[in-house]
Every structure is written in structure tokens, then in C-alpha cells.
C-alpha positions as YAML, in Angstrom:
chain: A
units: angstrom
residues:
- id: 1
  name: MET
  ca: [-34.57, 46.59, -43.27]
- id: 2
  name: ALA
  ca: [-34.40, 42.84, -42.58]
- id: 3
  name: GLY
  ca: [-35.00, 43.42, -38.88]
- id: 4
  name: ASN
  ca: [-38.00, 45.62, -39.64]
- id: 5
  name: ARG
  ca: [-39.44, 42.95, -41.95]
- id: 6
  name: HIS
  ca: [-38.91, 40.29, -39.25]
- id: 7
  name: HIS
  ca: [-40.66, 42.56, -36.73]
- id: 8
  name: GLN
  ca: [-43.62, 42.99, -39.08]
- id: 9
  name: ARG
  ca: [-43.94, 39.24, -39.70]
- id: 10
  name: ARG
  ca: [-43.82, 38.60, -35.96]
- id: 11
  name: PHE
  ca: [-46.98, 40.63, -35.46]
- id: 12
  name: GLU
  ca: [-48.84, 39.41, -38.53]
- id: 13
  name: LYS
  ca: [-52.54, 38.80, -38.17]
- id: 14
  name: GLY
  ca: [-54.85, 36.76, -40.31]
- id: 15
  name: THR
  ca: [-54.89, 33.34, -41.87]
- id: 16
  name: TRP
  ca: [-51.37, 32.33, -42.79]
- id: 17
  name: GLU
  ca: [-52.53, 29.23, -44.66]
- id: 18
  name: LEU
  ca: [-54.66, 31.28, -47.07]
- id: 19
  name: ARG
  ca: [-51.77, 33.61, -47.85]
- id: 20
  name: GLU
  ca: [-49.49, 30.66, -48.58]
- id: 21
  name: GLY
  ca: [-52.21, 29.11, -50.73]
- id: 22
  name: ALA
  ca: [-52.40, 32.31, -52.75]
- id: 23
  name: ARG
  ca: [-48.62, 32.34, -53.18]
- id: 24
  name: SER
  ca: [-48.61, 28.73, -54.38]
- id: 25
  name: ARG
  ca: [-51.35, 29.56, -56.88]
- id: 26
  name: ILE
  ca: [-49.27, 32.45, -58.18]
- id: 27
  name: GLY
  ca: [-46.32, 30.12, -58.78]
- id: 28
  name: GLU
  ca: [-48.51, 27.58, -60.55]
- id: 29
  name: LEU
  ca: [-50.11, 30.23, -62.77]
- id: 30
  name: ARG
  ca: [-46.73, 31.70, -63.67]
- id: 31
  name: ALA
  ca: [-45.59, 28.34, -65.01]
- id: 32
  name: ARG
  ca: [-48.86, 27.74, -66.86]
- id: 33
  name: ILE
  ca: [-48.69, 31.18, -68.46]
- id: 34
  name: ARG
  ca: [-45.16, 30.53, -69.72]
- id: 35
  name: ILE
  ca: [-46.28, 27.25, -71.27]
- id: 36
  name: ALA
  ca: [-49.38, 28.87, -72.77]
- id: 37
  name: LYS
  ca: [-47.27, 31.67, -74.24]
- id: 38
  name: ASP
  ca: [-44.84, 29.24, -75.87]
- id: 39
  name: ARG
  ca: [-47.68, 27.23, -77.38]
- id: 40
  name: ALA
  ca: [-49.45, 30.35, -78.58]
- id: 41
  name: LEU
  ca: [-46.28, 31.61, -80.29]
- id: 42
  name: ALA
  ca: [-46.07, 28.28, -82.11]
- id: 43
  name: ASP
  ca: [-49.71, 28.38, -83.18]
- id: 44
  name: ALA
  ca: [-50.55, 28.48, -86.87]
- id: 45
  name: ASP
  ca: [-53.00, 31.34, -86.37]
- id: 46
  name: ILE
  ca: [-51.30, 34.69, -86.95]
- id: 47
  name: GLU
  ca: [-53.72, 36.54, -84.65]
- id: 48
  name: VAL
  ca: [-52.98, 34.14, -81.78]
- id: 49
  name: ARG
  ca: [-49.23, 34.61, -82.22]
- id: 50
  name: ALA
  ca: [-49.59, 38.39, -82.35]
- id: 51
  name: ALA
  ca: [-51.72, 38.64, -79.21]
- id: 52
  name: ALA
  ca: [-49.66, 36.21, -77.09]
- id: 53
  name: PRO
  ca: [-46.82, 38.58, -75.98]
- id: 54
  name: ALA
  ca: [-49.18, 41.32, -74.80]
- id: 55
  name: LEU
  ca: [-51.47, 38.91, -72.97]
- id: 56
  name: ALA
  ca: [-48.54, 37.14, -71.32]
- id: 57
  name: ASP
  ca: [-46.90, 40.39, -70.22]
- id: 58
  name: GLU
  ca: [-50.14, 41.64, -68.69]
- id: 59
  name: ALA
  ca: [-50.71, 38.28, -66.96]
- id: 60
  name: PHE
  ca: [-47.22, 38.37, -65.42]
- id: 61
  name: ALA
  ca: [-47.86, 41.96, -64.30]
- id: 62
  name: GLU
  ca: [-51.06, 40.84, -62.55]
- id: 63
  name: LEU
  ca: [-49.20, 38.05, -60.76]
- id: 64
  name: GLN
  ca: [-46.52, 40.50, -59.65]
- id: 65
  name: ALA
  ca: [-49.25, 42.80, -58.32]
- id: 66
  name: ALA
  ca: [-50.70, 39.85, -56.39]
- id: 67
  name: GLU
  ca: [-47.30, 39.09, -54.86]
- id: 68
  name: ASP
  ca: [-46.89, 42.75, -53.87]
- id: 69
  name: ALA
  ca: [-50.31, 42.70, -52.21]
- id: 70
  name: LEU
  ca: [-49.36, 39.66, -50.15]
- id: 71
  name: SER
  ca: [-46.16, 41.33, -48.93]
- id: 72
  name: HIS
  ca: [-46.64, 42.87, -45.49]
- id: 73
  name: GLY
  ca: [-43.62, 45.05, -45.90]
- id: 74
  name: SER
  ca: [-45.39, 47.02, -48.64]
- id: 75
  name: HIS
  ca: [-48.52, 47.72, -46.56]
- id: 76
  name: PRO
  ca: [-48.19, 49.80, -43.38]
- id: 77
  name: GLY
  ca: [-51.63, 48.80, -42.13]
- id: 78
  name: HIS
  ca: [-50.83, 45.05, -41.82]
- id: 79
  name: ARG
  ca: [-54.27, 43.96, -42.90]
- id: 80
  name: PRO
  ca: [-53.89, 40.52, -44.48]
- id: 81
  name: ASN
  ca: [-57.61, 40.15, -45.04]
- id: 82
  name: LYS
  ca: [-57.46, 43.00, -47.51]
- id: 83
  name: HIS
  ca: [-54.18, 41.64, -48.87]
- id: 84
  name: LEU
  ca: [-55.89, 38.36, -49.69]
- id: 85
  name: ALA
  ca: [-58.86, 40.04, -51.37]
- id: 86
  name: VAL
  ca: [-56.64, 42.25, -53.53]
- id: 87
  name: ALA
  ca: [-54.29, 39.38, -54.36]
- id: 88
  name: ASN
  ca: [-57.17, 37.15, -55.43]
- id: 89
  name: VAL
  ca: [-58.44, 39.86, -57.75]
- id: 90
  name: HIS
  ca: [-55.08, 40.02, -59.51]
- id: 91
  name: ILE
  ca: [-54.78, 36.22, -59.60]
- id: 92
  name: ASP
  ca: [-58.20, 35.91, -61.18]
- id: 93
  name: ALA
  ca: [-57.26, 38.53, -63.76]
- id: 94
  name: ALA
  ca: [-54.08, 36.62, -64.62]
- id: 95
  name: TYR
  ca: [-56.05, 33.40, -64.95]
- id: 96
  name: GLY
  ca: [-58.52, 35.05, -67.32]
- id: 97
  name: LEU
  ca: [-55.68, 36.37, -69.47]
- id: 98
  name: MET
  ca: [-54.14, 32.92, -69.60]
- id: 99
  name: LEU
  ca: [-57.44, 31.46, -70.80]
- id: 100
  name: ARG
  ca: [-57.62, 34.03, -73.59]
- id: 101
  name: MET
  ca: [-54.03, 33.23, -74.67]
- id: 102
  name: ALA
  ca: [-53.90, 29.44, -74.27]
- id: 103
  name: PRO
  ca: [-54.51, 27.15, -77.25]
- id: 104
  name: LEU
  ca: [-58.13, 26.17, -77.77]
- id: 105
  name: ALA
  ca: [-57.39, 22.52, -77.07]
- id: 106
  name: ASP
  ca: [-55.99, 23.41, -73.62]
- id: 107
  name: VAL
  ca: [-59.00, 25.58, -72.79]
- id: 108
  name: GLN
  ca: [-61.35, 22.84, -73.90]
- id: 109
  name: ALA
  ca: [-59.73, 20.48, -71.40]
- id: 110
  name: LEU
  ca: [-60.48, 23.01, -68.62]
- id: 111
  name: ILE
  ca: [-64.17, 23.44, -69.51]
- id: 112
  name: PRO
  ca: [-65.59, 21.15, -66.75]
- id: 113
  name: GLY
  ca: [-63.89, 23.19, -64.02]
- id: 114
  name: LEU
  ca: [-64.76, 26.50, -65.64]
- id: 115
  name: VAL
  ca: [-68.43, 25.61, -65.97]
- id: 116
  name: ALA
  ca: [-68.46, 24.38, -62.36]
- id: 117
  name: LEU
  ca: [-67.22, 27.81, -61.23]
- id: 118
  name: VAL
  ca: [-69.87, 29.55, -63.32]
- id: 119
  name: ARG
  ca: [-72.62, 27.36, -61.84]
- id: 120
  name: GLU
  ca: [-71.46, 28.05, -58.31]
- id: 121
  name: GLN
  ca: [-71.53, 31.82, -58.63]
- id: 122
  name: LEU
  ca: [-74.17, 32.70, -61.23]
- id: 123
  name: PRO
  ca: [-77.91, 32.02, -60.89]
- id: 124
  name: VAL
  ca: [-79.68, 29.60, -63.19]
- id: 125
  name: THR
  ca: [-81.43, 32.46, -65.00]
- id: 126
  name: ASP
  ca: [-78.17, 34.22, -65.94]
- id: 127
  name: GLU
  ca: [-77.70, 34.22, -69.71]
- id: 128
  name: ARG
  ca: [-73.92, 33.91, -69.42]
- id: 129
  name: ARG
  ca: [-74.31, 30.76, -67.35]
- id: 130
  name: LYS
  ca: [-76.75, 29.33, -69.89]
- id: 131
  name: ARG
  ca: [-74.32, 30.05, -72.70]
- id: 132
  name: ALA
  ca: [-71.40, 28.48, -70.81]
- id: 133
  name: GLU
  ca: [-73.43, 25.32, -70.24]
- id: 134
  name: GLU
  ca: [-74.40, 25.23, -73.91]
- id: 135
  name: ILE
  ca: [-70.73, 25.48, -74.88]
- id: 136
  name: ALA
  ca: [-69.91, 22.61, -72.51]
- id: 137
  name: ARG
  ca: [-72.42, 20.46, -74.37]
- id: 138
  name: GLU
  ca: [-71.40, 21.65, -77.84]
- id: 139
  name: VAL
  ca: [-67.72, 20.83, -77.41]
- id: 140
  name: CYS
  ca: [-68.67, 17.19, -76.92]
- id: 141
  name: GLU
  ca: [-69.44, 17.10, -80.65]
- id: 142
  name: THR
  ca: [-67.33, 19.87, -82.19]
- id: 143
  name: PRO
  ca: [-64.00, 21.49, -81.18]
- id: 144
  name: LEU
  ca: [-63.93, 24.72, -79.23]
- id: 145
  name: THR
  ca: [-63.81, 27.88, -81.37]
- id: 146
  name: SER
  ca: [-62.50, 31.36, -80.63]
- id: 147
  name: ASP
  ca: [-66.00, 32.79, -80.32]
- id: 148
  name: ARG
  ca: [-67.03, 30.10, -77.86]
- id: 149
  name: ARG
  ca: [-63.87, 30.64, -75.87]
- id: 150
  name: ALA
  ca: [-64.59, 34.37, -75.62]
- id: 151
  name: ALA
  ca: [-68.11, 33.69, -74.33]
- id: 152
  name: LEU
  ca: [-66.85, 31.10, -71.86]
- id: 153
  name: VAL
  ca: [-64.09, 33.32, -70.51]
- id: 154
  name: GLY
  ca: [-66.57, 36.17, -70.15]
- id: 155
  name: ALA
  ca: [-68.81, 33.97, -68.01]
- id: 156
  name: VAL
  ca: [-65.84, 32.86, -65.89]
- id: 157
  name: VAL
  ca: [-64.73, 36.45, -65.30]
- id: 158
  name: THR
  ca: [-68.27, 37.40, -64.28]
- id: 159
  name: ALA
  ca: [-68.38, 34.44, -61.87]
- id: 160
  name: GLN
  ca: [-65.04, 35.49, -60.33]
- id: 161
  name: GLN
  ca: [-66.32, 39.04, -59.88]
- id: 162
  name: ALA
  ca: [-69.50, 37.73, -58.24]
- id: 163
  name: LEU
  ca: [-67.41, 35.71, -55.78]
- id: 164
  name: GLN
  ca: [-65.28, 38.75, -54.94]
- id: 165
  name: ARG
  ca: [-68.41, 40.84, -54.36]
- id: 166
  name: GLU
  ca: [-69.72, 38.24, -51.93]
- id: 167
  name: LYS
  ca: [-66.42, 38.24, -50.06]
- id: 168
  name: LEU
  ca: [-66.51, 42.03, -49.83]
- id: 169
  name: ARG
  ca: [-70.06, 41.75, -48.61]
- id: 170
  name: ALA
  ca: [-68.85, 39.38, -45.88]
- id: 171
  name: LEU
  ca: [-66.18, 41.91, -44.90]
- id: 172
  name: GLY
  ca: [-68.77, 44.69, -44.76]
- id: 173
  name: PHE
  ca: [-71.06, 42.52, -42.63]
- id: 174
  name: VAL
  ca: [-68.26, 41.76, -40.16]
- id: 175
  name: ARG
  ca: [-67.43, 45.46, -39.91]
- id: 176
  name: ILE
  ca: [-71.04, 46.37, -39.17]
- id: 177
  name: VAL
  ca: [-71.37, 43.65, -36.53]
- id: 178
  name: VAL
  ca: [-68.10, 44.68, -34.85]
- id: 179
  name: ILE
  ca: [-69.09, 48.36, -34.80]
- id: 180
  name: VAL
  ca: [-72.51, 47.53, -33.34]
- id: 181
  name: SER
  ca: [-70.87, 45.24, -30.76]
- id: 182
  name: LEU
  ca: [-68.50, 48.01, -29.70]
- id: 183
  name: GLY
  ca: [-71.38, 50.47, -29.46]
- id: 184
  name: LEU
  ca: [-73.40, 48.10, -27.29]
- id: 185
  name: ALA
  ca: [-70.35, 47.38, -25.14]
- id: 186
  name: VAL
  ca: [-69.84, 51.11, -24.56]
- id: 187
  name: MET
  ca: [-73.53, 51.46, -23.70]
- id: 188
  name: ALA
  ca: [-73.38, 48.52, -21.27]
- id: 189
  name: LEU
  ca: [-70.29, 50.01, -19.63]
- id: 190
  name: ALA
  ca: [-72.02, 53.40, -19.34]
- id: 191
  name: VAL
  ca: [-75.06, 51.79, -17.70]
- id: 192
  name: ALA
  ca: [-72.82, 49.94, -15.22]
- id: 193
  name: LEU
  ca: [-70.93, 53.12, -14.38]
- id: 194
  name: LEU
  ca: [-74.21, 54.98, -13.89]
- id: 195
  name: GLY
  ca: [-75.35, 52.23, -11.54]
- id: 196
  name: VAL
  ca: [-72.13, 52.54, -9.54]
- id: 197
  name: TRP
  ca: [-72.25, 56.32, -9.44]
- id: 198
  name: ALA
  ca: [-75.99, 56.69, -8.65]
- id: 199
  name: PRO
  ca: [-77.45, 53.30, -7.60]
- id: 200
  name: ASP
  ca: [-80.66, 54.93, -6.36]
- id: 201
  name: VAL
  ca: [-81.65, 56.44, -9.74]
- id: 202
  name: VAL
  ca: [-83.14, 53.25, -11.22]
- id: 203
  name: PRO
  ca: [-82.62, 50.58, -8.53]
- id: 204
  name: LEU
  ca: [-83.00, 46.95, -9.53]
- id: 205
  name: CYS
  ca: [-84.82, 46.14, -6.30]
- id: 206
  name: PHE
  ca: [-88.15, 44.53, -5.34]
- id: 207
  name: ARG
  ca: [-90.38, 44.73, -2.25]
- id: 208
  name: PRO
  ca: [-92.21, 41.45, -1.64]
- id: 209
  name: GLU
  ca: [-94.80, 41.33, 1.12]
- id: 210
  name: GLY
  ca: [-93.40, 40.69, 4.59]
- id: 211
  name: ILE
  ca: [-89.76, 40.37, 3.48]
- id: 212
  name: GLY
  ca: [-88.60, 43.91, 2.98]
- id: 213
  name: VAL
  ca: [-86.56, 45.26, 0.04]
- id: 214
  name: VAL
  ca: [-84.58, 42.74, -2.03]
- id: 215
  name: CYS
  ca: [-81.77, 43.80, -4.36]
- id: 216
  name: PRO
  ca: [-79.31, 41.81, -6.50]
- id: 217
  name: THR
  ca: [-76.50, 42.10, -3.92]
- id: 218
  name: GLY
  ca: [-78.39, 42.49, -0.66]
- id: 219
  name: MET
  ca: [-81.64, 43.18, 1.11]
- id: 220
  name: GLU
  ca: [-83.19, 45.42, 3.74]
- id: 221
  name: PRO
  ca: [-85.54, 44.08, 6.44]
- id: 222
  name: PRO
  ca: [-89.13, 45.37, 6.61]
- id: 223
  name: SER
  ca: [-89.32, 48.98, 7.71]
- id: 224
  name: ASP
  ca: [-91.88, 51.72, 8.26]
- id: 225
  name: VAL
  ca: [-90.78, 53.62, 5.13]
- id: 226
  name: LYS
  ca: [-93.87, 54.11, 2.98]
- id: 227
  name: ASP
  ca: [-92.22, 55.77, 0.01]
- id: 228
  name: LEU
  ca: [-91.22, 52.93, -2.32]
- id: 229
  name: ASP
  ca: [-88.57, 54.96, -4.12]
- id: 230
  name: GLU
  ca: [-86.98, 55.96, -0.84]
- id: 231
  name: ALA
  ca: [-86.91, 52.35, 0.35]
- id: 232
  name: PHE
  ca: [-85.35, 51.19, -2.87]
- id: 233
  name: GLY
  ca: [-82.79, 54.00, -2.77]
- id: 234
  name: ARG
  ca: [-81.69, 53.05, 0.74]
- id: 235
  name: ALA
  ca: [-81.35, 49.35, -0.13]
- id: 236
  name: ALA
  ca: [-79.70, 49.72, -3.53]
- id: 237
  name: SER
  ca: [-75.98, 49.00, -3.80]
- id: 238
  name: LYS
  ca: [-73.43, 50.36, -6.24]
- id: 239
  name: TRP
  ca: [-72.62, 46.74, -7.19]
- id: 240
  name: ASP
  ca: [-76.15, 45.87, -8.31]
- id: 241
  name: TYR
  ca: [-75.75, 46.91, -11.94]
- id: 242
  name: PRO
  ca: [-72.24, 45.46, -12.42]
- id: 243
  name: VAL
  ca: [-73.32, 42.12, -10.92]
- id: 244
  name: VAL
  ca: [-76.46, 41.93, -13.09]
- id: 245
  name: GLU
  ca: [-74.56, 42.86, -16.24]
- id: 246
  name: MET
  ca: [-71.81, 40.36, -15.50]
- id: 247
  name: THR
  ca: [-74.44, 37.67, -14.95]
- id: 248
  name: GLY
  ca: [-76.11, 38.53, -18.25]
- id: 249
  name: THR
  ca: [-72.74, 38.47, -20.03]
- id: 250
  name: VAL
  ca: [-71.96, 35.01, -18.65]
- id: 251
  name: ALA
  ca: [-75.34, 33.71, -19.83]
- id: 252
  name: ALA
  ca: [-74.80, 35.30, -23.25]
- id: 253
  name: SER
  ca: [-71.34, 33.70, -23.54]
- id: 254
  name: VAL
  ca: [-72.94, 30.29, -22.97]
- id: 255
  name: ALA
  ca: [-75.51, 31.07, -25.67]
- id: 256
  name: ALA
  ca: [-72.71, 32.19, -28.01]
- id: 257
  name: ALA
  ca: [-70.80, 28.96, -27.43]
- id: 258
  name: LEU
  ca: [-73.90, 26.86, -28.10]
- id: 259
  name: SER
  ca: [-74.71, 28.79, -31.27]
- id: 260
  name: LEU
  ca: [-71.35, 27.79, -32.76]
- id: 261
  name: ARG
  ca: [-72.54, 24.19, -33.05]
- id: 262
  name: HIS
  ca: [-74.41, 25.16, -36.25]
- id: 263
  name: ILE
  ca: [-71.32, 26.71, -37.86]
- id: 264
  name: ARG
  ca: [-68.94, 24.44, -39.77]
- id: 265
  name: GLY
  ca: [-66.32, 27.14, -40.19]
- id: 266
  name: THR
  ca: [-65.29, 29.01, -43.30]
- id: 267
  name: SER
  ca: [-62.21, 29.30, -45.48]
- id: 268
  name: ALA
  ca: [-62.88, 33.01, -45.99]
- id: 269
  name: PRO
  ca: [-60.44, 35.38, -44.25]
- id: 270
  name: TYR
  ca: [-63.32, 37.30, -42.64]
- id: 271
  name: ASN
  ca: [-64.26, 35.66, -39.33]
- id: 272
  name: VAL
  ca: [-68.04, 36.00, -39.35]
- id: 273
  name: PRO
  ca: [-68.70, 33.47, -36.52]
- id: 274
  name: VAL
  ca: [-66.42, 35.32, -34.09]
- id: 275
  name: ALA
  ca: [-68.09, 38.65, -34.87]
- id: 276
  name: LEU
  ca: [-71.52, 37.10, -34.25]
- id: 277
  name: ALA
  ca: [-70.36, 35.59, -30.96]
- id: 278
  name: LEU
  ca: [-68.94, 38.92, -29.75]
- id: 279
  name: LEU
  ca: [-72.23, 40.67, -30.48]
- id: 280
  name: LYS
  ca: [-74.02, 38.47, -27.95]
- id: 281
  name: LEU
  ca: [-71.90, 39.51, -24.97]
- id: 282
  name: PRO
  ca: [-72.94, 43.18, -24.60]
- id: 283
  name: MET
  ca: [-76.45, 42.23, -25.70]
- id: 284
  name: GLY
  ca: [-76.65, 39.79, -22.79]
- id: 285
  name: ALA
  ca: [-75.53, 42.45, -20.33]
- id: 286
  name: LEU
  ca: [-78.14, 44.92, -21.55]
- id: 287
  name: THR
  ca: [-81.03, 42.46, -21.81]
- id: 288
  name: ALA
  ca: [-80.37, 41.31, -18.23]
- id: 289
  name: VAL
  ca: [-80.72, 44.87, -16.97]
- id: 290
  name: LEU
  ca: [-83.68, 45.74, -19.18]
- id: 291
  name: GLY
  ca: [-85.50, 42.54, -18.25]
- id: 292
  name: LEU
  ca: [-85.25, 43.29, -14.53]
- id: 293
  name: VAL
  ca: [-86.36, 46.88, -15.13]
- id: 294
  name: LEU
  ca: [-89.44, 45.56, -16.93]
- id: 295
  name: MET
  ca: [-90.18, 43.19, -14.05]
- id: 296
  name: ARG
  ca: [-89.79, 46.00, -11.53]
- id: 297
  name: GLY
  ca: [-92.27, 48.07, -13.52]
- id: 298
  name: ASP
  ca: [-94.92, 45.30, -13.29]
- id: 299
  name: PHE
  ca: [-94.62, 44.61, -17.00]
- id: 300
  name: LEU
  ca: [-94.86, 40.88, -16.24]
- id: 301
  name: PRO
  ca: [-97.84, 40.30, -13.91]
- id: 302
  name: GLY
  ca: [-97.06, 37.89, -11.08]
- id: 303
  name: LEU
  ca: [-93.28, 38.30, -11.42]
- id: 304
  name: SER
  ca: [-92.90, 41.75, -9.93]
- id: 305
  name: ALA
  ca: [-92.02, 40.71, -6.35]
- id: 306
  name: LEU
  ca: [-88.91, 38.54, -6.33]
- id: 307
  name: ASP
  ca: [-88.21, 37.58, -2.72]
- id: 308
  name: SER
  ca: [-84.45, 36.88, -2.73]
- id: 309
  name: SER
  ca: [-81.23, 38.02, -4.33]
- id: 310
  name: GLY
  ca: [-80.80, 34.55, -5.77]
- id: 311
  name: GLN
  ca: [-84.06, 34.88, -7.69]
- id: 312
  name: ILE
  ca: [-82.98, 38.22, -9.10]
- id: 313
  name: ILE
  ca: [-79.66, 36.77, -10.27]
- id: 314
  name: ALA
  ca: [-81.47, 33.76, -11.73]
- id: 315
  name: TRP
  ca: [-83.76, 36.01, -13.75]
- id: 316
  name: ALA
  ca: [-80.73, 38.03, -14.88]
- id: 317
  name: LEU
  ca: [-79.29, 34.76, -16.22]
- id: 318
  name: ILE
  ca: [-82.53, 34.03, -18.07]
- id: 319
  name: PHE
  ca: [-82.72, 37.50, -19.57]
- id: 320
  name: GLY
  ca: [-79.03, 37.40, -20.52]
- id: 321
  name: TYR
  ca: [-79.54, 34.13, -22.35]
- id: 322
  name: ALA
  ca: [-82.73, 35.51, -23.93]
- id: 323
  name: GLN
  ca: [-80.66, 37.90, -26.05]
- id: 324
  name: GLN
  ca: [-80.57, 34.90, -28.40]
- id: 325
  name: VAL
  ca: [-84.09, 35.85, -29.47]
- id: 326
  name: PHE
  ca: [-82.87, 39.21, -30.77]
- id: 327
  name: THR
  ca: [-79.53, 38.09, -32.21]
- id: 328
  name: LYS
  ca: [-80.99, 35.06, -34.00]
- id: 329
  name: PHE
  ca: [-81.89, 37.22, -37.00]
- id: 330
  name: VAL
  ca: [-78.30, 38.50, -37.15]
- id: 331
  name: ASP
  ca: [-77.04, 34.89, -36.89]
- id: 332
  name: ASP
  ca: [-79.24, 33.88, -39.82]
- id: 333
  name: GLN
  ca: [-77.94, 36.77, -41.89]
- id: 334
  name: GLY
  ca: [-74.36, 35.85, -40.99]
- id: 335
  name: LEU
  ca: [-74.88, 32.27, -42.13]
- id: 336
  name: ALA
  ca: [-76.38, 33.54, -45.37]
- id: 337
  name: VAL
  ca: [-73.35, 35.77, -45.96]
- id: 338
  name: MET
  ca: [-70.95, 32.87, -45.26]
- id: 339
  name: ASN
  ca: [-72.82, 30.57, -47.63]
- id: 340
  name: ALA
  ca: [-72.91, 33.25, -50.32]
- id: 341
  name: SER
  ca: [-69.13, 33.69, -50.22]
- id: 342
  name: CYS
  ca: [-68.78, 29.97, -50.97]
- id: 343
  name: GLY
  ca: [-71.18, 29.84, -53.89]
- id: 344
  name: PRO
  ca: [-74.82, 30.42, -52.90]
- id: 345
  name: HIS
  ca: [-76.22, 29.92, -56.40]
- id: 346
  name: ALA
  ca: [-74.82, 26.45, -56.92]
- id: 347
  name: ARG
  ca: [-77.58, 24.25, -58.25]
- id: 348
  name: PRO
  ca: [-77.45, 20.84, -59.90]
- id: 349
  name: TYR
  ca: [-78.06, 21.14, -63.61]
- id: 350
  name: ALA
  ca: [-78.65, 17.94, -65.50]
- id: 351
  name: GLY
  ca: [-77.33, 17.56, -69.01]
- id: 352
  name: ALA
  ca: [-74.68, 20.29, -68.92]
- id: 353
  name: GLY
  ca: [-71.81, 17.89, -69.49]
- id: 354
  name: CYS
  ca: [-70.97, 15.23, -72.07]
- id: 355
  name: GLU
  ca: [-73.36, 12.37, -71.69]
- id: 356
  name: PRO
  ca: [-71.98, 8.87, -72.37]
- id: 357
  name: GLN
  ca: [-73.12, 7.57, -75.74]
- id: 358
  name: GLU
  ca: [-74.62, 4.16, -76.13]
- id: 359
  name: ALA
  ca: [-72.69, 1.73, -78.25]
- id: 360
  name: ALA
  ca: [-74.05, 1.39, -81.76]
...
């Protein structure tokens, strides 16, 4: 059993730091829940004392569920990204239960952080956010009451759920991008194989005046062949498509590397930037081929008679890099998803805290 567990840990994938951060939060919450339970049992309010054991037991059960989710030995799929999402759900539930059980004075001390979380995740127009901000102002003058605590905890729970939904949205976005990338990669591979198997079907060749037939990997001198398709078929090589696609992929990889300069990274376990970068590679291969096909079909007047293989490769580089035009919209959506998982609705809100009073 120990050897199997060691083997599983050896092949772990994911962000180890985030898993350890979740474990440390579990330990901290367990201690805080014990303290909150002891204080609640010593409270003068009978209802608080009666509810404390049940709330504490459920909170400890949530923390145990979080620990189980973080254990790779209990999950045959070894998917730590999902482990982290599930563990955070249980941790948030335990935190909410602790807030409902803790003495009002302790909860009042946590109000600035709780309201900050609510502001980050809920829009300004949300009634629960408005109520939480009102409570933050009211407790500057009067102590926190049970009703206010219930409203505040409800807003915090809603904010935690909103954050989890955004993280799941990020996971869904990464899955879609990866699936599309794989589909495009298969398509690019199929096009390359078709070019190797039948290079004369759609040759990537040109016939400038007085030079002959020029292809990506070679050329034929001027001949008496009048049929353009026949001339192209004779000059085409099985390496034309692979060379053009490889050139487009190289150009797309440069574009992918340059696009990362706008990304500051993310603490989320779902690697959105990597998925976006991978999407560009098969796109570059396909746009290089499609661009040359358009030029061969006189779609771009004046650029339909390239007179050397070097020019064809150069245009393949340009078209491969030009995939950036099409993937830019996906990049923008990816950035929006990353920002949303970190609190897209955060807005400064003046007057939500205790304002310093002037001396009388």
C-alpha cells in the first residue's frame, strides 16, 4: 500500500503549492473551529450553546471531506485540479459554519475581510452585497446582532459560490480550447498526410512568367506544357505541405510566445495561458496552407506569381503568424475568464467601512 501511494505521488500532476496551501488552511480552520465551539458552549445564550455541537461536528466533517479530496490515493483519476476545486468547496462550507457558530464579537472582528470578499465577487447592484456593506457601517455604532450575522454570512456564502462558479467556468474554457486545439491538430496532420500521399491534388505551386513552376521545396524550368494543372502536378513534391505547415507552426509558436507578455500568470489550477498558446500552433499550420491556396487562386491580385521557393516560405511564415488575427478573440476571452476567477466585480466603494470621527 505504501509503495503504491509513493508511486502515485511520483506521477502527480498539478500545482503542488496550491494543494499544500489548502491543507494548511484546513489545519488553521480546524483550530479556529475548536476555539469557536468552546466559546459558543460558554455563551450565555441558550440557543447558541444548543447549536454549537451540531455546527462544529458538521464543520469538522467538511474539513475531513476536504482532506479526502486532496488525497491522491482516494482518487484513481489523479486529477488534482478537480481535487482542489472540491476541497475548496468543503473548506468554504466549513468556514461558513464556523461563522454561524462563533461568538458575535469574533465575527464582528472579521467583518472587513468578509465584506472585501463580498465586494470582489458580487456586483454593485447585488442586494446581498448592499446589505453586507450596510452591516459593515452599522457595526461601527452598534454591536453585531444575530440577524445581521445571518445576512452577512449569507452574502459571504453567495460570494464563495460565485468564485467557485468562475473557477469551474475557467476549467470549462480550458477544456473547450484543448479539444479545439486537438481537433485542429488532427486536421493539420490530415492535410499534411494528404499532401504527402497526393501532392498533385492541390499543389502549392506558382508559375511566374519566364521562370517556370515554383514550389515550396523546388522548381521546374520553363517547359512547353500548356496545361497549368499538369505542370503543377509534375513539379509538386510530397514535402511541400509538411514544409509549409512546419513553417506556419514555427511562426505561430513565435506569436504564442509574444502573446504571453500580456499575461501575468494566475494562481488558479487551470492553466488558461498554456491552453491559449497551444491553440495557436495548429492554427498557424492551417493558416499557412490556406493563405498560399488563396494566393494560388488569385485571391490577392498582384501576389499570385511568387518567383522563388524562398518567397513561398516567407509568405507561409507571414500567414502562420497571421493566425493571431483569428485567435485574438479567444485570447481576450481567456483573459476575461482568468480575471473573473480572481474577482471580476471588485469595485471601490466609498463609505463602506468605519470612517474616522473628528474629535469633539
